[in-house]
C-alpha positions as CSV (number, residue, x, y, z in Angstrom):
1,M,7.6,-16.0,-15.0
2,T,9.9,-18.7,-13.7
3,K,10.2,-19.3,-9.9
4,Q,13.9,-18.5,-10.0
5,Y,13.2,-15.1,-11.8
6,Q,10.5,-14.3,-9.4
7,E,12.7,-15.0,-6.4
8,F,15.5,-12.9,-7.9
9,N,13.1,-10.0,-8.4
10,E,11.6,-10.3,-4.9
11,Q,15.1,-10.0,-3.4
12,R,15.5,-6.7,-5.3
13,I,12.2,-5.1,-4.2
14,L,12.8,-2.9,-1.2
15,S,9.2,-2.6,-0.2
16,H,8.1,-6.2,-0.5
17,G,9.6,-8.0,2.5
18,S,12.9,-9.6,1.5
19,K,14.5,-9.5,4.9
20,N,14.6,-12.6,7.0
21,E,13.9,-10.7,10.2
22,S,11.1,-10.9,12.7
23,L,9.1,-7.8,13.6
24,E,10.8,-7.9,17.0
25,E,14.3,-8.1,15.4
26,T,13.4,-5.2,13.1
27,I,12.1,-3.1,16.0
28,E,15.3,-3.8,18.0
29,R,17.5,-3.0,15.1
30,I,15.8,0.4,14.5
31,K,15.8,1.1,18.2
32,Q,19.5,0.6,18.4
33,R,20.1,2.8,15.4
34,I,18.0,5.6,17.0
35,I,19.9,5.3,20.3
36,Q,23.3,5.3,18.5
37,T,22.3,8.3,16.4
38,G,21.1,10.3,19.3
39,D,18.9,13.3,19.5
40,K,18.3,15.2,16.3
41,P,17.7,19.0,16.0
42,H,14.0,18.4,15.5
43,V,13.3,15.3,17.5
44,T,14.6,13.6,20.7
45,V,15.6,10.0,21.0
46,A,12.7,9.5,23.4
47,R,10.2,10.8,20.9
48,Q,11.7,8.7,18.1
49,L,11.3,5.6,20.4
50,E,7.7,6.6,21.2
51,L,7.0,6.8,17.4
52,L,8.7,3.4,16.8
53,N,6.5,1.8,19.5
54,E,3.4,3.4,18.0
55,L,4.2,2.2,14.5
56,A,4.7,-1.3,15.9
57,G,1.2,-1.1,17.2
58,F,-0.8,-1.4,14.0
59,P,-0.5,-3.5,10.8
60,L,0.4,-0.7,8.4
61,G,3.0,0.6,10.7
62,Q,4.5,-2.9,11.2
63,F,4.7,-3.4,7.4
64,L,6.3,0.0,6.9
65,L,8.9,-0.8,9.7
66,Q,9.8,-4.2,8.1
67,N,9.7,-3.1,4.5
68,S,10.4,0.6,4.2
69,G,7.5,1.0,1.7
70,L,4.3,-0.4,0.5
71,N,3.4,-3.5,-1.6
72,G,0.3,-3.8,-3.7
73,Y,-2.0,-4.8,-0.8
74,W,-0.9,-1.9,1.4
75,T,-1.0,0.6,-1.5
76,D,-4.6,-0.4,-2.2
77,Y,-5.3,-0.1,1.6
78,V,-4.0,3.4,1.6
79,M,-5.8,4.5,-1.6
80,E,-9.1,3.0,-0.5
81,H,-8.8,4.5,3.0
82,Q,-10.2,7.8,1.7
83,Y,-13.5,6.1,0.8
84,Q,-14.0,3.9,3.9
85,G,-11.5,4.2,6.8
86,R,-11.4,8.1,6.8
87,V,-15.2,8.2,7.3
88,T,-15.5,5.4,9.9
89,G,-12.2,5.5,11.7
90,I,-12.1,1.7,11.4
91,D,-9.8,-0.4,9.2
92,T,-10.8,-3.2,6.9
93,E,-10.6,-5.7,9.7
94,G,-13.0,-3.7,12.0
95,R,-10.2,-2.4,14.2
96,S,-10.2,1.2,15.4
97,L,-7.4,3.3,13.9
98,T,-4.7,4.6,16.2
99,E,-3.9,8.3,16.4
100,L,-0.6,7.8,14.5
101,E,-2.4,5.7,11.9
102,K,-5.0,8.4,11.4
103,F,-2.3,11.0,11.0
104,I,-0.4,8.9,8.5
105,L,-3.5,8.1,6.4
106,N,-5.4,11.4,6.8
107,K,-2.8,14.1,7.2
108,S,0.6,12.9,5.9
109,L,1.2,15.0,2.7
110,M,2.7,12.0,0.9
111,F,-0.3,9.8,1.5
112,L,-2.8,12.6,0.9
113,A,-1.2,13.5,-2.4
114,S,-1.2,9.9,-3.5
115,Q,-4.9,9.4,-2.5
116,Q,-5.9,12.6,-4.3
117,R,-4.0,11.6,-7.4
118,Y,-5.7,8.1,-7.3
119,A,-9.1,9.7,-7.1
120,H,-8.3,12.2,-9.9
121,F,-6.9,9.7,-12.2
122,G,-9.9,7.4,-11.7
123,K,-12.2,10.2,-12.8
124,V,-10.0,11.0,-15.8
125,I,-9.7,7.3,-16.9
126,Q,-13.4,6.8,-16.5
127,N,-13.9,9.3,-19.4
128,Y,-12.0,6.9,-21.7
129,V,-14.2,3.8,-21.0
130,E,-15.6,2.6,-24.3
131,E,-16.1,-0.5,-26.4
132,D,-12.9,-2.4,-27.2
133,I,-10.8,-0.4,-24.8
134,V,-7.6,-1.9,-23.3
135,F,-6.3,-0.4,-20.1
136,A,-3.0,-1.4,-18.6
137,S,-1.5,-0.8,-15.2
138,L,2.2,-1.0,-14.5
139,P,3.1,-1.8,-11.7
140,S,-0.4,-2.9,-11.3
141,G,-0.5,-3.8,-7.6
142,V,-4.0,-5.2,-7.1
143,I,-5.4,-3.1,-10.0
144,R,-8.5,-1.8,-8.2
145,D,-8.1,1.5,-9.9
146,L,-9.1,-0.1,-13.2
147,L,-11.4,-2.8,-11.8
148,K,-13.7,-0.3,-10.1
149,L,-14.3,1.7,-13.3
150,D,-17.9,1.7,-14.5
151,F,-18.1,-0.4,-17.6
152,T,-21.9,-0.3,-17.8
153,G,-23.0,-0.8,-21.4
154,V,-19.5,-1.8,-22.5
155,E,-19.4,-5.4,-23.6
156,N,-15.8,-5.8,-24.8
157,F,-12.8,-4.5,-22.9
158,R,-9.5,-5.7,-21.4
159,L,-7.7,-4.8,-18.3
160,V,-4.0,-5.8,-18.1
161,G,-2.1,-5.8,-14.9
162,I,1.7,-6.1,-14.9
163,D,3.7,-6.5,-11.7
164,I,6.7,-8.4,-10.5
165,D,5.0,-8.9,-7.1
166,S,3.2,-12.3,-7.4
167,E,1.2,-11.7,-4.2
168,S,-0.2,-8.5,-5.7
169,L,-1.1,-10.3,-8.9
170,E,-2.9,-13.1,-6.9
171,L,-4.8,-10.4,-5.0
172,A,-5.7,-8.7,-8.2
173,K,-7.0,-11.9,-9.7
174,K,-9.2,-12.4,-6.6
175,L,-10.4,-8.8,-6.7
176,A,-11.2,-9.1,-10.4
177,E,-13.4,-12.1,-9.7
178,E,-15.2,-10.1,-6.9
179,Y,-15.8,-7.2,-9.4
180,G,-17.0,-9.7,-12.0
């Protein structure tokens, strides 16, 4: 992939940080939009501003504010949370999760459904692990879903990750090395 093509694609990816805006500028822009829009039938401006401040208080929330979605790293973080962070209440950096963060990761239907689908698909895919198998993931993100499969006794297999996010591919390569 050429650098020009990569830059073109990164400008088109909504959830991968193409805005040239600091976190503070993002927060101020969202704050002004909340104030201008006013109270909604189900939530006041004051509560929206509280939630904005809470989101700004942890890394996942900051990424969501600035990018309106998840990249490969954060998708992996959310999917793996069910195996580590949900049990410990601590993130991958050793930081205690905030109450809003716990809600997003443990109770938000969107995140829970994605985590359950991830776990279910992993079990299903494991049943297809055999000699000379080729698995592909598109978009791959960091491809942990395939890397963490049990290939015990299988000598010859290929895992293919395809993604337009070069950062995710670099993280996938590093993770592949960690998994051996």
